[in-house]
LUMLUMDREN-2810 file (N, C-alpha, C; in Angstrom, 1 decimal):
<atoms>
<atom><aa>M</aa><ch>A</ch><at>N</at><xx>146.9</xx><yy>134.7</yy><zz>228.2</zz></atom>
<atom><aa>M</aa><ch>A</ch><at>CA</at><xx>145.7</xx><yy>134.5</yy><zz>227.5</zz></atom>
<atom><aa>M</aa><ch>A</ch><at>C</at><xx>145.5</xx><yy>135.8</yy><zz>226.7</zz></atom>
<atom><aa>H</aa><ch>A</ch><at>N</at><xx>145.1</xx><yy>135.7</yy><zz>225.4</zz></atom>
<atom><aa>H</aa><ch>A</ch><at>CA</at><xx>145.0</xx><yy>136.8</yy><zz>224.5</zz></atom>
<atom><aa>H</aa><ch>A</ch><at>C</at><xx>143.5</xx><yy>137.2</yy><zz>224.5</zz></atom>
<atom><aa>D</aa><ch>A</ch><at>N</at><xx>143.2</xx><yy>138.5</yy><zz>224.2</zz></atom>
<atom><aa>D</aa><ch>A</ch><at>CA</at><xx>141.9</xx><yy>139.0</yy><zz>224.1</zz></atom>
<atom><aa>D</aa><ch>A</ch><at>C</at><xx>141.1</xx><yy>138.3</yy><zz>223.1</zz></atom>
<atom><aa>D</aa><ch>A</ch><at>N</at><xx>141.7</xx><yy>137.8</yy><zz>222.0</zz></atom>
<atom><aa>D</aa><ch>A</ch><at>CA</at><xx>140.9</xx><yy>137.0</yy><zz>221.0</zz></atom>
<atom><aa>D</aa><ch>A</ch><at>C</at><xx>140.4</xx><yy>135.7</yy><zz>221.5</zz></atom>
<atom><aa>E</aa><ch>A</ch><at>N</at><xx>140.9</xx><yy>135.2</yy><zz>222.6</zz></atom>
<atom><aa>E</aa><ch>A</ch><at>CA</at><xx>140.5</xx><yy>134.0</yy><zz>223.2</zz></atom>
<atom><aa>E</aa><ch>A</ch><at>C</at><xx>139.4</xx><yy>134.2</yy><zz>224.2</zz></atom>
<atom><aa>L</aa><ch>A</ch><at>N</at><xx>139.0</xx><yy>135.5</yy><zz>224.4</zz></atom>
<atom><aa>L</aa><ch>A</ch><at>CA</at><xx>138.0</xx><yy>135.9</yy><zz>225.4</zz></atom>
<atom><aa>L</aa><ch>A</ch><at>C</at><xx>136.9</xx><yy>136.7</yy><zz>224.7</zz></atom>
<atom><aa>P</aa><ch>A</ch><at>N</at><xx>136.0</xx><yy>136.0</yy><zz>224.1</zz></atom>
<atom><aa>P</aa><ch>A</ch><at>CA</at><xx>134.9</xx><yy>136.6</yy><zz>223.3</zz></atom>
<atom><aa>P</aa><ch>A</ch><at>C</at><xx>134.0</xx><yy>137.5</yy><zz>224.2</zz></atom>
<atom><aa>T</aa><ch>A</ch><at>N</at><xx>133.4</xx><yy>138.5</yy><zz>223.7</zz></atom>
<atom><aa>T</aa><ch>A</ch><at>CA</at><xx>132.5</xx><yy>139.4</yy><zz>224.4</zz></atom>
<atom><aa>T</aa><ch>A</ch><at>C</at><xx>131.1</xx><yy>138.8</yy><zz>224.4</zz></atom>
<atom><aa>V</aa><ch>A</ch><at>N</at><xx>130.2</xx><yy>139.2</yy><zz>225.3</zz></atom>
<atom><aa>V</aa><ch>A</ch><at>CA</at><xx>128.8</xx><yy>138.8</yy><zz>225.3</zz></atom>
<atom><aa>V</aa><ch>A</ch><at>C</at><xx>128.1</xx><yy>139.4</yy><zz>224.1</zz></atom>
<atom><aa>P</aa><ch>A</ch><at>N</at><xx>127.4</xx><yy>138.7</yy><zz>223.3</zz></atom>
<atom><aa>P</aa><ch>A</ch><at>CA</at><xx>126.7</xx><yy>139.3</yy><zz>222.2</zz></atom>
<atom><aa>P</aa><ch>A</ch><at>C</at><xx>125.5</xx><yy>140.1</yy><zz>222.6</zz></atom>
<atom><aa>A</aa><ch>A</ch><at>N</at><xx>125.1</xx><yy>141.2</yy><zz>221.9</zz></atom>
<atom><aa>A</aa><ch>A</ch><at>CA</at><xx>124.0</xx><yy>142.0</yy><zz>222.2</zz></atom>
<atom><aa>A</aa><ch>A</ch><at>C</at><xx>122.8</xx><yy>141.4</yy><zz>221.4</zz></atom>
<atom><aa>S</aa><ch>A</ch><at>N</at><xx>122.2</xx><yy>140.4</yy><zz>221.9</zz></atom>
<atom><aa>S</aa><ch>A</ch><at>CA</at><xx>121.0</xx><yy>139.8</yy><zz>221.2</zz></atom>
<atom><aa>S</aa><ch>A</ch><at>C</at><xx>120.0</xx><yy>139.3</yy><zz>222.2</zz></atom>
<atom><aa>R</aa><ch>A</ch><at>N</at><xx>119.0</xx><yy>138.7</yy><zz>221.8</zz></atom>
<atom><aa>R</aa><ch>A</ch><at>CA</at><xx>117.9</xx><yy>138.2</yy><zz>222.7</zz></atom>
<atom><aa>R</aa><ch>A</ch><at>C</at><xx>118.5</xx><yy>137.0</yy><zz>223.6</zz></atom>
<atom><aa>S</aa><ch>A</ch><at>N</at><xx>119.5</xx><yy>136.3</yy><zz>223.1</zz></atom>
<atom><aa>S</aa><ch>A</ch><at>CA</at><xx>120.0</xx><yy>135.2</yy><zz>223.9</zz></atom>
<atom><aa>S</aa><ch>A</ch><at>C</at><xx>121.0</xx><yy>135.8</yy><zz>224.9</zz></atom>
<atom><aa>A</aa><ch>A</ch><at>N</at><xx>121.3</xx><yy>137.0</yy><zz>224.8</zz></atom>
<atom><aa>A</aa><ch>A</ch><at>CA</at><xx>122.2</xx><yy>137.6</yy><zz>225.8</zz></atom>
<atom><aa>A</aa><ch>A</ch><at>C</at><xx>121.6</xx><yy>137.6</yy><zz>227.2</zz></atom>
<atom><aa>A</aa><ch>A</ch><at>N</at><xx>120.4</xx><yy>137.7</yy><zz>227.3</zz></atom>
<atom><aa>A</aa><ch>A</ch><at>CA</at><xx>119.7</xx><yy>137.7</yy><zz>228.6</zz></atom>
<atom><aa>A</aa><ch>A</ch><at>C</at><xx>120.0</xx><yy>136.3</yy><zz>229.3</zz></atom>
<atom><aa>A</aa><ch>A</ch><at>N</at><xx>119.9</xx><yy>135.2</yy><zz>228.5</zz></atom>
<atom><aa>A</aa><ch>A</ch><at>CA</at><xx>120.1</xx><yy>133.9</yy><zz>229.1</zz></atom>
<atom><aa>A</aa><ch>A</ch><at>C</at><xx>121.6</xx><yy>133.8</yy><zz>229.4</zz></atom>
<atom><aa>L</aa><ch>A</ch><at>N</at><xx>122.5</xx><yy>134.3</yy><zz>228.6</zz></atom>
<atom><aa>L</aa><ch>A</ch><at>CA</at><xx>123.9</xx><yy>134.3</yy><zz>228.9</zz></atom>
<atom><aa>L</aa><ch>A</ch><at>C</at><xx>124.3</xx><yy>135.1</yy><zz>230.2</zz></atom>
<atom><aa>Y</aa><ch>A</ch><at>N</at><xx>123.7</xx><yy>136.2</yy><zz>230.3</zz></atom>
<atom><aa>Y</aa><ch>A</ch><at>CA</at><xx>123.9</xx><yy>137.0</yy><zz>231.5</zz></atom>
<atom><aa>Y</aa><ch>A</ch><at>C</at><xx>123.4</xx><yy>136.3</yy><zz>232.8</zz></atom>
<atom><aa>D</aa><ch>A</ch><at>N</at><xx>122.3</xx><yy>135.6</yy><zz>232.6</zz></atom>
<atom><aa>D</aa><ch>A</ch><at>CA</at><xx>121.8</xx><yy>134.8</yy><zz>233.8</zz></atom>
<atom><aa>D</aa><ch>A</ch><at>C</at><xx>122.8</xx><yy>133.7</yy><zz>234.2</zz></atom>
<atom><aa>L</aa><ch>A</ch><at>N</at><xx>123.4</xx><yy>133.1</yy><zz>233.2</zz></atom>
<atom><aa>L</aa><ch>A</ch><at>CA</at><xx>124.4</xx><yy>132.0</yy><zz>233.5</zz></atom>
<atom><aa>L</aa><ch>A</ch><at>C</at><xx>125.6</xx><yy>132.7</yy><zz>234.2</zz></atom>
<atom><aa>L</aa><ch>A</ch><at>N</at><xx>126.0</xx><yy>133.9</yy><zz>233.8</zz></atom>
<atom><aa>L</aa><ch>A</ch><at>CA</at><xx>127.1</xx><yy>134.6</yy><zz>234.4</zz></atom>
<atom><aa>L</aa><ch>A</ch><at>C</at><xx>126.6</xx><yy>135.0</yy><zz>235.9</zz></atom>
<atom><aa>R</aa><ch>A</ch><at>N</at><xx>125.5</xx><yy>135.5</yy><zz>236.0</zz></atom>
<atom><aa>R</aa><ch>A</ch><at>CA</at><xx>125.0</xx><yy>136.0</yy><zz>237.3</zz></atom>
<atom><aa>R</aa><ch>A</ch><at>C</at><xx>124.9</xx><yy>134.9</yy><zz>238.4</zz></atom>
<atom><aa>T</aa><ch>A</ch><at>N</at><xx>124.5</xx><yy>133.7</yy><zz>237.9</zz></atom>
<atom><aa>T</aa><ch>A</ch><at>CA</at><xx>124.3</xx><yy>132.6</yy><zz>238.8</zz></atom>
<atom><aa>T</aa><ch>A</ch><at>C</at><xx>125.6</xx><yy>131.8</yy><zz>238.9</zz></atom>
<atom><aa>R</aa><ch>A</ch><at>N</at><xx>126.7</xx><yy>132.2</yy><zz>238.2</zz></atom>
<atom><aa>R</aa><ch>A</ch><at>CA</at><xx>128.0</xx><yy>131.6</yy><zz>238.3</zz></atom>
<atom><aa>R</aa><ch>A</ch><at>C</at><xx>128.0</xx><yy>130.1</yy><zz>237.7</zz></atom>
<atom><aa>R</aa><ch>A</ch><at>N</at><xx>127.1</xx><yy>129.9</yy><zz>236.8</zz></atom>
<atom><aa>R</aa><ch>A</ch><at>CA</at><xx>127.1</xx><yy>128.6</yy><zz>236.1</zz></atom>
<atom><aa>R</aa><ch>A</ch><at>C</at><xx>128.1</xx><yy>128.6</yy><zz>235.0</zz></atom>
<atom><aa>L</aa><ch>A</ch><at>N</at><xx>128.4</xx><yy>129.9</yy><zz>234.6</zz></atom>
<atom><aa>L</aa><ch>A</ch><at>CA</at><xx>129.4</xx><yy>130.1</yy><zz>233.5</zz></atom>
<atom><aa>L</aa><ch>A</ch><at>C</at><xx>130.5</xx><yy>131.0</yy><zz>234.0</zz></atom>
<atom><aa>A</aa><ch>A</ch><at>N</at><xx>131.7</xx><yy>130.5</yy><zz>234.0</zz></atom>
<atom><aa>A</aa><ch>A</ch><at>CA</at><xx>132.8</xx><yy>131.3</yy><zz>234.6</zz></atom>
<atom><aa>A</aa><ch>A</ch><at>C</at><xx>133.1</xx><yy>132.5</yy><zz>233.6</zz></atom>
<atom><aa>S</aa><ch>A</ch><at>N</at><xx>133.6</xx><yy>133.6</yy><zz>234.2</zz></atom>
<atom><aa>S</aa><ch>A</ch><at>CA</at><xx>133.9</xx><yy>134.8</yy><zz>233.5</zz></atom>
<atom><aa>S</aa><ch>A</ch><at>C</at><xx>134.9</xx><yy>135.6</yy><zz>234.3</zz></atom>
<atom><aa>L</aa><ch>A</ch><at>N</at><xx>135.5</xx><yy>136.6</yy><zz>233.7</zz></atom>
<atom><aa>L</aa><ch>A</ch><at>CA</at><xx>136.4</xx><yy>137.5</yy><zz>234.4</zz></atom>
<atom><aa>L</aa><ch>A</ch><at>C</at><xx>136.1</xx><yy>138.9</yy><zz>233.8</zz></atom>
<atom><aa>T</aa><ch>A</ch><at>N</at><xx>136.5</xx><yy>139.9</yy><zz>234.6</zz></atom>
<atom><aa>T</aa><ch>A</ch><at>CA</at><xx>136.3</xx><yy>141.3</yy><zz>234.2</zz></atom>
<atom><aa>T</aa><ch>A</ch><at>C</at><xx>137.6</xx><yy>141.9</yy><zz>233.9</zz></atom>
<atom><aa>I</aa><ch>A</ch><at>N</at><xx>137.7</xx><yy>142.5</yy><zz>232.7</zz></atom>
<atom><aa>I</aa><ch>A</ch><at>CA</at><xx>138.9</xx><yy>143.3</yy><zz>232.4</zz></atom>
<atom><aa>I</aa><ch>A</ch><at>C</at><xx>138.5</xx><yy>144.7</yy><zz>232.1</zz></atom>
<atom><aa>G</aa><ch>A</ch><at>N</at><xx>138.8</xx><yy>145.6</yy><zz>233.1</zz></atom>
<atom><aa>G</aa><ch>A</ch><at>CA</at><xx>138.3</xx><yy>146.9</yy><zz>233.0</zz></atom>
<atom><aa>G</aa><ch>A</ch><at>C</at><xx>136.8</xx><yy>146.9</yy><zz>233.2</zz></atom>
<atom><aa>R</aa><ch>A</ch><at>N</at><xx>136.0</xx><yy>147.4</yy><zz>232.2</zz></atom>
<atom><aa>R</aa><ch>A</ch><at>CA</at><xx>134.6</xx><yy>147.3</yy><zz>232.3</zz></atom>
<atom><aa>R</aa><ch>A</ch><at>C</at><xx>134.0</xx><yy>146.2</yy><zz>231.4</zz></atom>
<atom><aa>A</aa><ch>A</ch><at>N</at><xx>134.9</xx><yy>145.4</yy><zz>230.8</zz></atom>
<atom><aa>A</aa><ch>A</ch><at>CA</at><xx>134.4</xx><yy>144.4</yy><zz>229.9</zz></atom>
<atom><aa>A</aa><ch>A</ch><at>C</at><xx>134.3</xx><yy>143.0</yy><zz>230.6</zz></atom>
<atom><aa>R</aa><ch>A</ch><at>N</at><xx>133.3</xx><yy>142.3</yy><zz>230.4</zz></atom>
<atom><aa>R</aa><ch>A</ch><at>CA</at><xx>133.1</xx><yy>140.9</yy><zz>230.9</zz></atom>
<atom><aa>R</aa><ch>A</ch><at>C</at><xx>133.6</xx><yy>140.0</yy><zz>229.9</zz></atom>
<atom><aa>R</aa><ch>A</ch><at>N</at><xx>134.5</xx><yy>139.1</yy><zz>230.2</zz></atom>
<atom><aa>R</aa><ch>A</ch><at>CA</at><xx>135.1</xx><yy>138.2</yy><zz>229.3</zz></atom>
<atom><aa>R</aa><ch>A</ch><at>C</at><xx>134.9</xx><yy>136.7</yy><zz>229.7</zz></atom>
<atom><aa>I</aa><ch>A</ch><at>N</at><xx>134.6</xx><yy>135.8</yy><zz>228.8</zz></atom>
<atom><aa>I</aa><ch>A</ch><at>CA</at><xx>134.4</xx><yy>134.4</yy><zz>229.0</zz></atom>
<atom><aa>I</aa><ch>A</ch><at>C</at><xx>135.5</xx><yy>133.6</yy><zz>228.4</zz></atom>
<atom><aa>P</aa><ch>A</ch><at>N</at><xx>136.4</xx><yy>133.0</yy><zz>229.2</zz></atom>
<atom><aa>P</aa><ch>A</ch><at>CA</at><xx>137.4</xx><yy>132.2</yy><zz>228.6</zz></atom>
<atom><aa>P</aa><ch>A</ch><at>C</at><xx>136.9</xx><yy>131.0</yy><zz>227.8</zz></atom>
<atom><aa>A</aa><ch>A</ch><at>N</at><xx>137.5</xx><yy>130.6</yy><zz>226.7</zz></atom>
<atom><aa>A</aa><ch>A</ch><at>CA</at><xx>137.1</xx><yy>129.5</yy><zz>225.9</zz></atom>
<atom><aa>A</aa><ch>A</ch><at>C</at><xx>136.9</xx><yy>128.2</yy><zz>226.7</zz></atom>
<atom><aa>H</aa><ch>A</ch><at>N</at><xx>137.8</xx><yy>128.0</yy><zz>227.7</zz></atom>
<atom><aa>H</aa><ch>A</ch><at>CA</at><xx>137.6</xx><yy>126.7</yy><zz>228.5</zz></atom>
<atom><aa>H</aa><ch>A</ch><at>C</at><xx>136.4</xx><yy>126.8</yy><zz>229.3</zz></atom>
<atom><aa>A</aa><ch>A</ch><at>N</at><xx>135.9</xx><yy>128.0</yy><zz>229.7</zz></atom>
<atom><aa>A</aa><ch>A</ch><at>CA</at><xx>134.7</xx><yy>128.1</yy><zz>230.5</zz></atom>
<atom><aa>A</aa><ch>A</ch><at>C</at><xx>133.5</xx><yy>127.6</yy><zz>229.6</zz></atom>
<atom><aa>L</aa><ch>A</ch><at>N</at><xx>133.5</xx><yy>128.0</yy><zz>228.4</zz></atom>
<atom><aa>L</aa><ch>A</ch><at>CA</at><xx>132.4</xx><yy>127.6</yy><zz>227.5</zz></atom>
<atom><aa>L</aa><ch>A</ch><at>C</at><xx>132.4</xx><yy>126.1</yy><zz>227.3</zz></atom>
<atom><aa>T</aa><ch>A</ch><at>N</at><xx>133.6</xx><yy>125.5</yy><zz>227.1</zz></atom>
<atom><aa>T</aa><ch>A</ch><at>CA</at><xx>133.8</xx><yy>124.1</yy><zz>226.9</zz></atom>
<atom><aa>T</aa><ch>A</ch><at>C</at><xx>133.3</xx><yy>123.3</yy><zz>228.1</zz></atom>
<atom><aa>D</aa><ch>A</ch><at>N</at><xx>133.7</xx><yy>123.8</yy><zz>229.3</zz></atom>
<atom><aa>D</aa><ch>A</ch><at>CA</at><xx>133.3</xx><yy>123.2</yy><zz>230.6</zz></atom>
<atom><aa>D</aa><ch>A</ch><at>C</at><xx>131.8</xx><yy>123.2</yy><zz>230.7</zz></atom>
<atom><aa>Y</aa><ch>A</ch><at>N</at><xx>131.2</xx><yy>124.4</yy><zz>230.4</zz></atom>
<atom><aa>Y</aa><ch>A</ch><at>CA</at><xx>129.7</xx><yy>124.5</yy><zz>230.6</zz></atom>
<atom><aa>Y</aa><ch>A</ch><at>C</at><xx>129.0</xx><yy>123.5</yy><zz>229.7</zz></atom>
<atom><aa>V</aa><ch>A</ch><at>N</at><xx>129.5</xx><yy>123.4</yy><zz>228.4</zz></atom>
<atom><aa>V</aa><ch>A</ch><at>CA</at><xx>128.8</xx><yy>122.5</yy><zz>227.4</zz></atom>
<atom><aa>V</aa><ch>A</ch><at>C</at><xx>129.0</xx><yy>121.1</yy><zz>227.9</zz></atom>
<atom><aa>Q</aa><ch>A</ch><at>N</at><xx>130.1</xx><yy>120.7</yy><zz>228.4</zz></atom>
<atom><aa>Q</aa><ch>A</ch><at>CA</at><xx>130.4</xx><yy>119.3</yy><zz>228.9</zz></atom>
<atom><aa>Q</aa><ch>A</ch><at>C</at><xx>129.4</xx><yy>119.0</yy><zz>230.1</zz></atom>
<atom><aa>R</aa><ch>A</ch><at>N</at><xx>129.2</xx><yy>120.0</yy><zz>230.9</zz></atom>
<atom><aa>R</aa><ch>A</ch><at>CA</at><xx>128.3</xx><yy>119.8</yy><zz>232.1</zz></atom>
<atom><aa>R</aa><ch>A</ch><at>C</at><xx>126.8</xx><yy>119.6</yy><zz>231.6</zz></atom>
<atom><aa>Q</aa><ch>A</ch><at>N</at><xx>126.5</xx><yy>120.1</yy><zz>230.5</zz></atom>
<atom><aa>Q</aa><ch>A</ch><at>CA</at><xx>125.1</xx><yy>120.0</yy><zz>230.0</zz></atom>
<atom><aa>Q</aa><ch>A</ch><at>C</at><xx>124.8</xx><yy>118.8</yy><zz>229.3</zz></atom>
<atom><aa>R</aa><ch>A</ch><at>N</at><xx>125.8</xx><yy>118.0</yy><zz>228.9</zz></atom>
<atom><aa>R</aa><ch>A</ch><at>CA</at><xx>125.6</xx><yy>116.8</yy><zz>228.2</zz></atom>
<atom><aa>R</aa><ch>A</ch><at>C</at><xx>125.3</xx><yy>115.7</yy><zz>229.2</zz></atom>
<atom><aa>P</aa><ch>A</ch><at>N</at><xx>124.5</xx><yy>114.7</yy><zz>228.7</zz></atom>
<atom><aa>P</aa><ch>A</ch><at>CA</at><xx>124.2</xx><yy>113.5</yy><zz>229.5</zz></atom>
<atom><aa>P</aa><ch>A</ch><at>C</at><xx>125.5</xx><yy>112.8</yy><zz>229.8</zz></atom>
<atom><aa>P</aa><ch>A</ch><at>N</at><xx>125.5</xx><yy>112.1</yy><zz>231.0</zz></atom>
<atom><aa>P</aa><ch>A</ch><at>CA</at><xx>126.8</xx><yy>111.4</yy><zz>231.4</zz></atom>
<atom><aa>P</aa><ch>A</ch><at>C</at><xx>127.3</xx><yy>110.5</yy><zz>230.4</zz></atom>
<atom><aa>D</aa><ch>A</ch><at>N</at><xx>126.5</xx><yy>109.7</yy><zz>229.7</zz></atom>
<atom><aa>D</aa><ch>A</ch><at>CA</at><xx>127.0</xx><yy>108.8</yy><zz>228.7</zz></atom>
<atom><aa>D</aa><ch>A</ch><at>C</at><xx>127.6</xx><yy>109.5</yy><zz>227.5</zz></atom>
<atom><aa>D</aa><ch>A</ch><at>N</at><xx>127.1</xx><yy>110.7</yy><zz>227.1</zz></atom>
<atom><aa>D</aa><ch>A</ch><at>CA</at><xx>127.7</xx><yy>111.5</yy><zz>226.0</zz></atom>
<atom><aa>D</aa><ch>A</ch><at>C</at><xx>129.1</xx><yy>112.0</yy><zz>226.4</zz></atom>
<atom><aa>R</aa><ch>A</ch><at>N</at><xx>129.3</xx><yy>112.3</yy><zz>227.7</zz></atom>
<atom><aa>R</aa><ch>A</ch><at>CA</at><xx>130.6</xx><yy>112.9</yy><zz>228.2</zz></atom>
<atom><aa>R</aa><ch>A</ch><at>C</at><xx>131.8</xx><yy>111.9</yy><zz>227.9</zz></atom>
<atom><aa>S</aa><ch>A</ch><at>N</at><xx>131.6</xx><yy>110.7</yy><zz>228.1</zz></atom>
<atom><aa>S</aa><ch>A</ch><at>CA</at><xx>132.7</xx><yy>109.7</yy><zz>227.9</zz></atom>
<atom><aa>S</aa><ch>A</ch><at>C</at><xx>132.9</xx><yy>109.6</yy><zz>226.4</zz></atom>
<atom><aa>Q</aa><ch>A</ch><at>N</at><xx>131.9</xx><yy>109.6</yy><zz>225.6</zz></atom>
<atom><aa>Q</aa><ch>A</ch><at>CA</at><xx>132.1</xx><yy>109.5</yy><zz>224.1</zz></atom>
<atom><aa>Q</aa><ch>A</ch><at>C</at><xx>132.8</xx><yy>110.7</yy><zz>223.6</zz></atom>
<atom><aa>A</aa><ch>A</ch><at>N</at><xx>132.5</xx><yy>111.9</yy><zz>224.1</zz></atom>
<atom><aa>A</aa><ch>A</ch><at>CA</at><xx>133.1</xx><yy>113.1</yy><zz>223.7</zz></atom>
<atom><aa>A</aa><ch>A</ch><at>C</at><xx>134.6</xx><yy>113.1</yy><zz>223.9</zz></atom>
<atom><aa>Q</aa><ch>A</ch><at>N</at><xx>135.0</xx><yy>112.5</yy><zz>225.0</zz></atom>
<atom><aa>Q</aa><ch>A</ch><at>CA</at><xx>136.4</xx><yy>112.4</yy><zz>225.2</zz></atom>
<atom><aa>Q</aa><ch>A</ch><at>C</at><xx>137.1</xx><yy>111.4</yy><zz>224.3</zz></atom>
<atom><aa>E</aa><ch>A</ch><at>N</at><xx>136.4</xx><yy>110.5</yy><zz>223.8</zz></atom>
<atom><aa>E</aa><ch>A</ch><at>CA</at><xx>137.0</xx><yy>109.5</yy><zz>222.9</zz></atom>
<atom><aa>E</aa><ch>A</ch><at>C</at><xx>137.1</xx><yy>110.0</yy><zz>221.5</zz></atom>
<atom><aa>G</aa><ch>A</ch><at>N</at><xx>136.4</xx><yy>111.0</yy><zz>221.1</zz></atom>
<atom><aa>G</aa><ch>A</ch><at>CA</at><xx>136.4</xx><yy>111.6</yy><zz>219.8</zz></atom>
<atom><aa>G</aa><ch>A</ch><at>C</at><xx>135.2</xx><yy>111.1</yy><zz>219.0</zz></atom>
<atom><aa>P</aa><ch>A</ch><at>N</at><xx>135.1</xx><yy>111.5</yy><zz>217.7</zz></atom>
<atom><aa>P</aa><ch>A</ch><at>CA</at><xx>133.9</xx><yy>111.1</yy><zz>216.9</zz></atom>
<atom><aa>P</aa><ch>A</ch><at>C</at><xx>133.8</xx><yy>109.6</yy><zz>216.7</zz></atom>
<atom><aa>R</aa><ch>A</ch><at>N</at><xx>132.6</xx><yy>109.1</yy><zz>216.7</zz></atom>
<atom><aa>R</aa><ch>A</ch><at>CA</at><xx>132.4</xx><yy>107.7</yy><zz>216.5</zz></atom>
<atom><aa>R</aa><ch>A</ch><at>C</at><xx>131.5</xx><yy>107.5</yy><zz>215.3</zz></atom>
<atom><aa>Q</aa><ch>A</ch><at>N</at><xx>131.5</xx><yy>106.3</yy><zz>214.8</zz></atom>
<atom><aa>Q</aa><ch>A</ch><at>CA</at><xx>130.7</xx><yy>106.0</yy><zz>213.7</zz></atom>
<atom><aa>Q</aa><ch>A</ch><at>C</at><xx>129.3</xx><yy>105.5</yy><zz>214.2</zz></atom>
<atom><aa>R</aa><ch>A</ch><at>N</at><xx>128.3</xx><yy>106.0</yy><zz>213.5</zz></atom>
<atom><aa>R</aa><ch>A</ch><at>CA</at><xx>126.9</xx><yy>105.4</yy><zz>213.9</zz></atom>
<atom><aa>R</aa><ch>A</ch><at>C</at><xx>126.8</xx><yy>104.1</yy><zz>213.2</zz></atom>
<atom><aa>R</aa><ch>A</ch><at>N</at><xx>125.9</xx><yy>103.3</yy><zz>213.8</zz></atom>
<atom><aa>R</aa><ch>A</ch><at>CA</at><xx>125.7</xx><yy>102.0</yy><zz>213.2</zz></atom>
<atom><aa>R</aa><ch>A</ch><at>C</at><xx>125.1</xx><yy>102.1</yy><zz>211.8</zz></atom>
<atom><aa>G</aa><ch>A</ch><at>N</at><xx>125.7</xx><yy>101.5</yy><zz>210.8</zz></atom>
<atom><aa>G</aa><ch>A</ch><at>CA</at><xx>125.2</xx><yy>101.6</yy><zz>209.4</zz></atom>
<atom><aa>G</aa><ch>A</ch><at>C</at><xx>125.6</xx><yy>102.9</yy><zz>208.7</zz></atom>
<atom><aa>H</aa><ch>A</ch><at>N</at><xx>126.3</xx><yy>103.8</yy><zz>209.3</zz></atom>
<atom><aa>H</aa><ch>A</ch><at>CA</at><xx>126.8</xx><yy>105.0</yy><zz>208.7</zz></atom>
<atom><aa>H</aa><ch>A</ch><at>C</at><xx>128.3</xx><yy>105.1</yy><zz>208.7</zz></atom>
<atom><aa>R</aa><ch>A</ch><at>N</at><xx>128.9</xx><yy>105.6</yy><zz>207.6</zz></atom>
<atom><aa>R</aa><ch>A</ch><at>CA</at><xx>130.3</xx><yy>105.7</yy><zz>207.6</zz></atom>
<atom><aa>R</aa><ch>A</ch><at>C</at><xx>130.6</xx><yy>107.2</yy><zz>207.7</zz></atom>
<atom><aa>L</aa><ch>A</ch><at>N</at><xx>131.7</xx><yy>107.5</yy><zz>208.4</zz></atom>
<atom><aa>L</aa><ch>A</ch><at>CA</at><xx>132.2</xx><yy>108.9</yy><zz>208.5</zz></atom>
<atom><aa>L</aa><ch>A</ch><at>C</at><xx>132.9</xx><yy>109.2</yy><zz>207.2</zz></atom>
<atom><aa>P</aa><ch>A</ch><at>N</at><xx>132.8</xx><yy>110.5</yy><zz>206.7</zz></atom>
<atom><aa>P</aa><ch>A</ch><at>CA</at><xx>133.6</xx><yy>110.8</yy><zz>205.5</zz></atom>
<atom><aa>P</aa><ch>A</ch><at>C</at><xx>135.1</xx><yy>110.8</yy><zz>205.8</zz></atom>
<atom><aa>A</aa><ch>A</ch><at>N</at><xx>135.8</xx><yy>110.4</yy><zz>204.8</zz></atom>
<atom><aa>A</aa><ch>A</ch><at>CA</at><xx>137.2</xx><yy>110.2</yy><zz>204.9</zz></atom>
<atom><aa>A</aa><ch>A</ch><at>C</at><xx>138.0</xx><yy>111.5</yy><zz>204.9</zz></atom>
</atoms>
């Protein structure tokens, strides 16, 4: 795994919420030296767990067309 695949925690107002996710272990991370790193797959896993169950199966199928709307070619 490369360092560019492990983004750092941003220093912003939303950082407090992110640190809470890390502290409560709802978001996986690892420590390299003094830096806290979050693997890309941990973010993907967290987002998938936040989606309603019916959206999870659709996300695995890929994008779908809404009724009456066409996806751009």
